[in-house]
N, CA, C and O atoms as a GROMACS GRO file, in nm:
protein
  432
    1MET      N    1   0.082  -0.119   0.000
    1MET     CA    2   0.000   0.000   0.000
    1MET      C    3   0.087   0.126   0.000
    1MET      O    4   0.057   0.222  -0.070
    2ILE      N    5   0.194   0.124   0.079
    2ILE     CA    6   0.283   0.240   0.084
    2ILE      C    7   0.351   0.262  -0.051
    2ILE      O    8   0.368   0.375  -0.095
    3THR      N    9   0.389   0.153  -0.116
    3THR     CA   10   0.455   0.169  -0.246
    3THR      C   11   0.358   0.224  -0.350
    3THR      O   12   0.399   0.302  -0.438
    4ARG      N   13   0.232   0.186  -0.342
    4ARG     CA   14   0.133   0.242  -0.436
    4ARG      C   15   0.114   0.391  -0.412
    4ARG      O   16   0.104   0.468  -0.507
    5ILE      N   17   0.110   0.432  -0.285
    5ILE     CA   18   0.096   0.574  -0.252
    5ILE      C   19   0.217   0.651  -0.302
    5ILE      O   20   0.203   0.757  -0.363
    6ALA      N   21   0.337   0.597  -0.276
    6ALA     CA   22   0.459   0.666  -0.318
    6ALA      C   23   0.470   0.673  -0.470
    6ALA      O   24   0.511   0.775  -0.525
    7ARG      N   25   0.434   0.564  -0.537
    7ARG     CA   26   0.441   0.563  -0.683
    7ARG      C   27   0.342   0.662  -0.744
    7ARG      O   28   0.375   0.734  -0.838
    8THR      N   29   0.222   0.664  -0.691
    8THR     CA   30   0.120   0.758  -0.741
    8THR      C   31   0.162   0.902  -0.716
    8THR      O   32   0.149   0.986  -0.805
    9ALA      N   33   0.211   0.930  -0.596
    9ALA     CA   34   0.254   1.066  -0.564
    9ALA      C   35   0.375   1.106  -0.646
    9ALA      O   36   0.383   1.221  -0.691
   10GLY      N   37   0.468   1.016  -0.666
   10GLY     CA   38   0.586   1.048  -0.746
   10GLY      C   39   0.553   1.078  -0.890
   10GLY      O   40   0.604   1.174  -0.948
   11PHE      N   41   0.468   0.996  -0.948
   11PHE     CA   42   0.432   1.016  -1.089
   11PHE      C   43   0.350   1.144  -1.108
   11PHE      O   44   0.378   1.223  -1.198
   12SER      N   45   0.249   1.163  -1.024
   12SER     CA   46   0.166   1.284  -1.039
   12SER      C   47   0.245   1.408  -1.002
   12SER      O   48   0.225   1.514  -1.061
   13GLY      N   49   0.335   1.398  -0.904
   13GLY     CA   50   0.420   1.512  -0.869
   13GLY      C   51   0.516   1.547  -0.980
   13GLY      O   52   0.542   1.665  -1.005
   14LEU      N   53   0.570   1.447  -1.048
   14LEU     CA   54   0.660   1.472  -1.160
   14LEU      C   55   0.586   1.542  -1.274
   14LEU      O   56   0.637   1.639  -1.331
   15LEU      N   57   0.468   1.494  -1.307
   15LEU     CA   58   0.390   1.560  -1.413
   15LEU      C   59   0.353   1.703  -1.376
   15LEU      O   60   0.360   1.793  -1.459
   16ALA      N   61   0.313   1.724  -1.251
   16ALA     CA   62   0.276   1.858  -1.206
   16ALA      C   63   0.398   1.950  -1.207
   16ALA      O   64   0.386   2.067  -1.244
   17ALA      N   65   0.514   1.899  -1.167
   17ALA     CA   66   0.636   1.981  -1.165
   17ALA      C   67   0.678   2.021  -1.306
   17ALA      O   68   0.720   2.134  -1.328
   18LEU      N   69   0.668   1.929  -1.400
   18LEU     CA   70   0.704   1.962  -1.538
   18LEU      C   71   0.609   2.065  -1.598
   18LEU      O   72   0.652   2.157  -1.668
   19LEU      N   73   0.481   2.051  -1.570
   19LEU     CA   74   0.384   2.149  -1.618
   19LEU      C   75   0.406   2.285  -1.552
   19LEU      O   76   0.400   2.388  -1.620
   20LEU      N   77   0.432   2.286  -1.423
   20LEU     CA   78   0.458   2.410  -1.352
   20LEU      C   79   0.585   2.478  -1.402
   20LEU      O   80   0.588   2.600  -1.415
   21THR      N   81   0.689   2.401  -1.429
   21THR     CA   82   0.813   2.458  -1.482
   21THR      C   83   0.791   2.518  -1.619
   21THR      O   84   0.845   2.624  -1.650
   22LEU      N   85   0.714   2.450  -1.702
   22LEU     CA   86   0.683   2.504  -1.835
   22LEU      C   87   0.609   2.636  -1.825
   22LEU      O   88   0.642   2.732  -1.895
   23LEU      N   89   0.509   2.642  -1.738
   23LEU     CA   90   0.434   2.766  -1.721
   23LEU      C   91   0.521   2.878  -1.662
   23LEU      O   92   0.512   2.992  -1.705
   24GLN      N   93   0.605   2.844  -1.566
   24GLN     CA   94   0.693   2.944  -1.506
   24GLN      C   95   0.796   2.995  -1.605
   24GLN      O   96   0.836   3.111  -1.599
   25SER      N   97   0.840   2.909  -1.695
   25SER     CA   98   0.940   2.951  -1.793
   25SER      C   99   0.886   3.058  -1.886
   25SER      O  100   0.960   3.144  -1.932
   26PHE      N  101   0.757   3.053  -1.914
   26PHE     CA  102   0.698   3.150  -2.006
   26PHE      C  103   0.643   3.274  -1.936
   26PHE      O  104   0.644   3.383  -1.995
   27TRP      N  105   0.595   3.260  -1.811
   27TRP     CA  106   0.531   3.375  -1.748
   27TRP      C  107   0.612   3.437  -1.635
   27TRP      O  108   0.614   3.559  -1.622
   28VAL      N  109   0.679   3.357  -1.554
   28VAL     CA  110   0.748   3.411  -1.437
   28VAL      C  111   0.892   3.448  -1.468
   28VAL      O  112   0.940   3.552  -1.422
   29ALA      N  113   0.962   3.367  -1.544
   29ALA     CA  114   1.104   3.392  -1.571
   29ALA      C  115   1.130   3.527  -1.638
   29ALA      O  116   1.226   3.594  -1.600
   30PRO      N  117   1.050   3.571  -1.735
   30PRO     CA  118   1.076   3.704  -1.792
   30PRO      C  119   1.063   3.816  -1.689
   30PRO      O  120   1.138   3.914  -1.695
   31LEU      N  121   0.971   3.804  -1.595
   31LEU     CA  122   0.958   3.905  -1.490
   31LEU      C  123   1.079   3.905  -1.398
   31LEU      O  124   1.126   4.011  -1.356
   32ILE      N  125   1.129   3.787  -1.366
   32ILE     CA  126   1.247   3.777  -1.279
   32ILE      C  127   1.369   3.834  -1.350
   32ILE      O  128   1.447   3.907  -1.289
   33LEU      N  129   1.386   3.803  -1.477
   33LEU     CA  130   1.500   3.856  -1.552
   33LEU      C  131   1.494   4.008  -1.562
   33LEU      O  132   1.597   4.074  -1.552
   34GLU      N  133   1.376   4.063  -1.579
   34GLU     CA  134   1.363   4.209  -1.584
   34GLU      C  135   1.394   4.272  -1.448
   34GLU      O  136   1.457   4.377  -1.442
   35ALA      N  137   1.350   4.209  -1.342
   35ALA     CA  138   1.379   4.261  -1.208
   35ALA      C  139   1.528   4.252  -1.176
   35ALA      O  140   1.581   4.339  -1.107
   36GLU      N  141   1.595   4.149  -1.224
   36GLU     CA  142   1.738   4.135  -1.198
   36GLU      C  143   1.820   4.242  -1.269
   36GLU      O  144   1.929   4.276  -1.222
   37THR      N  145   1.771   4.297  -1.378
   37THR     CA  146   1.844   4.406  -1.443
   37THR      C  147   1.846   4.530  -1.354
   37THR      O  148   1.945   4.603  -1.352
   38TYR      N  149   1.738   4.554  -1.282
   38TYR     CA  150   1.735   4.667  -1.189
   38TYR      C  151   1.822   4.640  -1.066
   38TYR      O  152   1.886   4.732  -1.015
   39GLU      N  153   1.824   4.518  -1.019
   39GLU     CA  154   1.905   4.484  -0.903
   39GLU      C  155   2.053   4.495  -0.932
   39GLU      O  156   2.130   4.545  -0.849
   40SER      N  157   2.094   4.449  -1.047
   40SER     CA  158   2.238   4.448  -1.079
   40SER      C  159   2.290   4.585  -1.116
   40SER      O  160   2.411   4.607  -1.110
   41SER      N  161   2.204   4.678  -1.154
   41SER     CA  162   2.252   4.810  -1.194
   41SER      C  163   2.265   4.906  -1.077
   41SER      O  164   2.318   5.016  -1.094
   42ALA      N  165   2.219   4.869  -0.960
   42ALA     CA  166   2.226   4.958  -0.844
   42ALA      C  167   2.371   4.968  -0.795
   42ALA      O  168   2.440   4.866  -0.789
   43PRO      N  169   2.418   5.089  -0.761
   43PRO     CA  170   2.555   5.103  -0.711
   43PRO      C  171   2.568   5.042  -0.572
   43PRO      O  172   2.473   5.039  -0.493
   44ILE      N  173   2.687   4.993  -0.545
   44ILE     CA  174   2.714   4.933  -0.415
   44ILE      C  175   2.744   5.044  -0.315
   44ILE      O  176   2.835   5.124  -0.337
   45ALA      N  177   2.668   5.048  -0.208
   45ALA     CA  178   2.688   5.152  -0.107
   45ALA      C  179   2.791   5.103  -0.005
   45ALA      O  180   2.778   4.993   0.049
   46GLU      N  181   2.891   5.184   0.019
   46GLU     CA  182   2.992   5.152   0.119
   46GLU      C  183   2.941   5.197   0.256
   46GLU      O  184   2.870   5.297   0.267
   47HIS      N  185   2.978   5.123   0.358
   47HIS     CA  186   2.942   5.164   0.493
   47HIS      C  187   3.059   5.138   0.586
   47HIS      O  188   3.144   5.053   0.559
   48GLU      N  189   3.063   5.212   0.694
   48GLU     CA  190   3.170   5.197   0.792
   48GLU      C  191   3.110   5.153   0.923
   48GLU      O  192   2.994   5.178   0.953
   49HIS      N  193   3.194   5.085   1.002
   49HIS     CA  194   3.150   5.037   1.131
   49HIS      C  195   3.204   5.129   1.240
   49HIS      O  196   3.309   5.190   1.225
   50ALA      N  197   3.129   5.137   1.348
   50ALA     CA  198   3.176   5.215   1.463
   50ALA      C  199   3.298   5.145   1.523
   50ALA      O  200   3.321   5.026   1.498
   51GLY      N  201   3.374   5.217   1.601
   51GLY     CA  202   3.498   5.163   1.656
   51GLY      C  203   3.480   5.043   1.745
   51GLY      O  204   3.566   4.955   1.744
   52GLU      N  205   3.372   5.033   1.821
   52GLU     CA  206   3.356   4.923   1.915
   52GLU      C  207   3.294   4.797   1.853
   52GLU      O  208   3.287   4.694   1.920
   53VAL      N  209   3.250   4.803   1.730
   53VAL     CA  210   3.189   4.688   1.664
   53VAL      C  211   3.297   4.612   1.587
   53VAL      O  212   3.378   4.672   1.516
   54ALA      N  213   3.297   4.481   1.601
   54ALA     CA  214   3.395   4.399   1.531
   54ALA      C  215   3.371   4.408   1.380
   54ALA      O  216   3.257   4.403   1.334
   55ALA      N  217   3.479   4.420   1.305
   55ALA     CA  218   3.469   4.431   1.160
   55ALA      C  219   3.434   4.295   1.100
   55ALA      O  220   3.471   4.191   1.154
   56HIS      N  221   3.363   4.296   0.991
   56HIS     CA  222   3.330   4.174   0.919
   56HIS      C  223   3.328   4.204   0.770
   56HIS      O  224   3.318   4.319   0.728
   57GLU      N  225   3.338   4.098   0.693
   57GLU     CA  226   3.342   4.115   0.548
   57GLU      C  227   3.210   4.071   0.487
   57GLU      O  228   3.143   3.980   0.536
   58HIS      N  229   3.175   4.137   0.380
   58HIS     CA  230   3.058   4.098   0.302
   58HIS      C  231   3.107   4.031   0.175
   58HIS      O  232   3.196   4.082   0.106
   59SER      N  233   3.050   3.916   0.144
   59SER     CA  234   3.090   3.850   0.020
   59SER      C  235   3.040   3.932  -0.098
   59SER      O  236   2.942   4.005  -0.087
   60ALA      N  237   3.109   3.920  -0.208
   60ALA     CA  238   3.075   4.001  -0.326
   60ALA      C  239   2.933   3.971  -0.374
   60ALA      O  240   2.852   4.062  -0.389
   61GLU      N  241   2.903   3.846  -0.399
   61GLU     CA  242   2.771   3.808  -0.447
   61GLU      C  243   2.738   3.667  -0.403
   61GLU      O  244   2.827   3.582  -0.391
   62ALA      N  245   2.613   3.642  -0.379
   62ALA     CA  246   2.568   3.507  -0.350
   62ALA      C  247   2.550   3.434  -0.483
   62ALA      O  248   2.540   3.495  -0.589
   63TRP      N  249   2.547   3.302  -0.474
   63TRP     CA  250   2.530   3.224  -0.596
   63TRP      C  251   2.389   3.246  -0.649
   63TRP      O  252   2.292   3.246  -0.574
   64ALA      N  253   2.380   3.264  -0.777
   64ALA     CA  254   2.251   3.274  -0.846
   64ALA      C  255   2.263   3.195  -0.976
   64ALA      O  256   2.369   3.198  -1.039
   65PRO      N  257   2.158   3.127  -1.016
   65PRO     CA  258   2.168   3.050  -1.140
   65PRO      C  259   2.182   3.143  -1.260
   65PRO      O  260   2.121   3.249  -1.267
   66GLU      N  261   2.264   3.100  -1.354
   66GLU     CA  262   2.280   3.177  -1.477
   66GLU      C  263   2.157   3.155  -1.565
   66GLU      O  264   2.081   3.060  -1.546
   67ASP      N  265   2.140   3.244  -1.660
   67ASP     CA  266   2.028   3.229  -1.752
   67ASP      C  267   2.049   3.104  -1.836
   67ASP      O  268   2.162   3.072  -1.874
   68GLY      N  269   1.943   3.034  -1.864
   68GLY     CA  270   1.953   2.916  -1.947
   68GLY      C  271   1.928   2.790  -1.868
   68GLY      O  272   1.834   2.784  -1.788
   69TRP      N  273   2.011   2.688  -1.889
   69TRP     CA  274   1.985   2.557  -1.832
   69TRP      C  275   1.995   2.556  -1.681
   69TRP      O  276   1.922   2.482  -1.616
   70GLN      N  277   2.085   2.638  -1.620
   70GLN     CA  278   2.095   2.638  -1.474
   70GLN      C  279   1.967   2.689  -1.409
   70GLN      O  280   1.921   2.635  -1.309
   71ARG      N  281   1.911   2.793  -1.467
   71ARG     CA  282   1.787   2.849  -1.411
   71ARG      C  283   1.671   2.750  -1.427
   71ARG      O  284   1.593   2.731  -1.334
   72VAL      N  285   1.660   2.689  -1.543
   72VAL     CA  286   1.551   2.595  -1.567
   72VAL      C  287   1.568   2.471  -1.480
   72VAL      O  288   1.470   2.419  -1.426
   73LEU      N  289   1.691   2.422  -1.466
   73LEU     CA  290   1.715   2.303  -1.385
   73LEU      C  291   1.688   2.328  -1.237
   73LEU      O  292   1.629   2.244  -1.170
   74SER      N  293   1.731   2.443  -1.185
   74SER     CA  294   1.704   2.472  -1.044
   74SER      C  295   1.555   2.496  -1.020
   74SER      O  296   1.503   2.459  -0.915
   75THR      N  297   1.487   2.558  -1.115
   75THR     CA  298   1.342   2.576  -1.103
   75THR      C  299   1.271   2.441  -1.106
   75THR      O  300   1.178   2.418  -1.029
   76THR      N  301   1.314   2.353  -1.196
   76THR     CA  302   1.253   2.220  -1.204
   76THR      C  303   1.276   2.141  -1.076
   76THR      O  304   1.185   2.074  -1.028
   77GLY      N  305   1.395   2.150  -1.020
   77GLY     CA  306   1.423   2.080  -0.895
   77GLY      C  307   1.336   2.129  -0.780
   77GLY      O  308   1.283   2.049  -0.703
   78GLY      N  309   1.323   2.260  -0.768
   78GLY     CA  310   1.237   2.315  -0.663
   78GLY      C  311   1.092   2.278  -0.683
   78GLY      O  312   1.022   2.242  -0.588
   79ASN      N  313   1.046   2.286  -0.806
   79ASN     CA  314   0.907   2.250  -0.836
   79ASN      C  315   0.883   2.101  -0.810
   79ASN      O  316   0.774   2.063  -0.765
   80LEU      N  317   0.981   2.018  -0.839
   80LEU     CA  318   0.967   1.874  -0.818
   80LEU      C  319   0.951   1.842  -0.669
   80LEU      O  320   0.867   1.760  -0.631
   81VAL      N  321   1.031   1.905  -0.586
   81VAL     CA  322   1.022   1.882  -0.441
   81VAL      C  323   0.884   1.924  -0.389
   81VAL      O  324   0.821   1.850  -0.314
   82VAL      N  325   0.840   2.042  -0.429
   82VAL     CA  326   0.711   2.092  -0.381
   82VAL      C  327   0.596   2.007  -0.434
   82VAL      O  328   0.504   1.973  -0.359
   83ALA      N  329   0.598   1.973  -0.562
   83ALA     CA  330   0.487   1.899  -0.622
   83ALA      C  331   0.478   1.757  -0.567
   83ALA      O  332   0.368   1.709  -0.541
   84VAL      N  333   0.590   1.690  -0.550
   84VAL     CA  334   0.586   1.553  -0.496
   84VAL      C  335   0.542   1.556  -0.350
   84VAL      O  336   0.466   1.470  -0.306
   85GLY      N  337   0.588   1.654  -0.274
   85GLY     CA  338   0.544   1.666  -0.135
   85GLY      C  339   0.394   1.690  -0.125
   85GLY      O  340   0.326   1.628  -0.042
   86PHE      N  341   0.342   1.778  -0.207
   86PHE     CA  342   0.198   1.804  -0.207
   86PHE      C  343   0.121   1.681  -0.253
   86PHE      O  344   0.015   1.651  -0.199
   87ALA      N  345   0.173   1.611  -0.353
   87ALA     CA  346   0.106   1.490  -0.400
   87ALA      C  347   0.107   1.380  -0.294
   87ALA      O  348   0.010   1.305  -0.282
   88LEU      N  349   0.215   1.371  -0.217
   88LEU     CA  350   0.219   1.273  -0.107
   88LEU      C  351   0.112   1.304  -0.003
   88LEU      O  352   0.046   1.213   0.047
   89ILE      N  353   0.095   1.431   0.029
   89ILE     CA  354  -0.008   1.469   0.126
   89ILE      C  355  -0.147   1.434   0.072
   89ILE      O  356  -0.229   1.377   0.145
   90LEU      N  357  -0.172   1.468  -0.054
   90LEU     CA  358  -0.304   1.440  -0.111
   90LEU      C  359  -0.333   1.291  -0.121
   90LEU      O  360  -0.444   1.248  -0.089
   91THR      N  361  -0.236   1.212  -0.165
   91THR     CA  362  -0.262   1.068  -0.178
   91THR      C  363  -0.275   1.002  -0.041
   91THR      O  364  -0.352   0.907  -0.025
   92ALA      N  365  -0.200   1.050   0.057
   92ALA     CA  366  -0.214   0.995   0.192
   92ALA      C  367  -0.352   1.026   0.249
   92ALA      O  368  -0.416   0.939   0.309
   93LEU      N  369  -0.399   1.148   0.231
   93LEU     CA  370  -0.533   1.183   0.279
   93LEU      C  371  -0.641   1.107   0.203
   93LEU      O  372  -0.741   1.066   0.261
   94TYR      N  373  -0.620   1.088   0.074
   94TYR     CA  374  -0.718   1.014  -0.005
   94TYR      C  375  -0.724   0.867   0.037
   94TYR      O  376  -0.831   0.806   0.036
   95SER      N  377  -0.609   0.810   0.074
   95SER     CA  378  -0.609   0.669   0.114
   95SER      C  379  -0.669   0.650   0.254
   95SER      O  380  -0.708   0.538   0.288
   96LEU      N  381  -0.677   0.756   0.334
   96LEU     CA  382  -0.736   0.745   0.467
   96LEU      C  383  -0.888   0.764   0.467
   96LEU      O  384  -0.952   0.750   0.572
   97ARG      N  385  -0.944   0.795   0.354
   97ARG     CA  386  -1.087   0.822   0.349
   97ARG      C  387  -1.167   0.694   0.374
   97ARG      O  388  -1.115   0.583   0.363
   98GLU      N  389  -1.290   0.714   0.409
   98GLU     CA  390  -1.380   0.601   0.432
   98GLU      C  391  -1.423   0.542   0.299
   98GLU      O  392  -1.458   0.617   0.208
   99PRO      N  393  -1.420   0.410   0.285
   99PRO     CA  394  -1.464   0.350   0.159
   99PRO      C  395  -1.611   0.385   0.132
   99PRO      O  396  -1.696   0.378   0.221
  100LYS      N  397  -1.638   0.421   0.009
  100LYS     CA  398  -1.773   0.462  -0.029
  100LYS      C  399  -1.824   0.373  -0.140
  100LYS      O  400  -1.759   0.276  -0.181
  101ARG      N  401  -1.940   0.406  -0.186
  101ARG     CA  402  -2.000   0.332  -0.297
  101ARG      C  403  -1.936   0.375  -0.429
  101ARG      O  404  -1.864   0.475  -0.433
  102ALA      N  405  -1.962   0.302  -0.534
  102ALA     CA  406  -1.908   0.335  -0.666
  102ALA      C  407  -1.965   0.466  -0.717
  102ALA      O  408  -1.897   0.538  -0.791
  103GLY      N  409  -2.087   0.499  -0.681
  103GLY     CA  410  -2.148   0.624  -0.726
  103GLY      C  411  -2.079   0.746  -0.668
  103GLY      O  412  -2.074   0.851  -0.733
  104THR      N  413  -2.025   0.733  -0.549
  104THR     CA  414  -1.952   0.845  -0.488
  104THR      C  415  -1.823   0.872  -0.563
  104THR      O  416  -1.783   0.987  -0.579
  105GLY      N  417  -1.759   0.769  -0.610
  105GLY     CA  418  -1.636   0.786  -0.686
  105GLY      C  419  -1.659   0.856  -0.818
  105GLY      O  420  -1.571   0.925  -0.869
  106ALA      N  421  -1.776   0.838  -0.874
  106ALA     CA  422  -1.808   0.904  -1.001
  106ALA      C  423  -1.820   1.054  -0.983
  106ALA      O  424  -1.799   1.130  -1.078
  107LEU      N  425  -1.853   1.099  -0.863
  107LEU     CA  426  -1.863   1.243  -0.836
  107LEU      C  427  -1.726   1.311  -0.838
  107LEU      O  428  -1.717   1.430  -0.865
  108TRP      N  429  -1.621   1.237  -0.809
  108TRP     CA  430  -1.486   1.294  -0.812
  108TRP      C  431  -1.450   1.328  -0.953
  108TRP      O  432  -1.340   1.378  -0.979
   0.00000   0.00000   0.00000
């Protein structure tokens, strides 16, 4: 029973993640790329620390996926984790339901 739940959740989560990645590639990614042009063009503001505060360094930049396959692959990975997790929750709740008549299943 557990393997059926995991297999169903994995397959439906994979399909949902691929569909979500496709939709995000066309609608969300252009907005993110446009926003990143504004972020990268801002000048870096220098700041100084007071004498009693210990000095620390700021790294130049955090890792961000490059445009192209890195961005699509990281988006697909994130979508896959979320979609499979959500599918596991749904299939687990569906398997805990009370058995009903065949007519009730037709309503789904």
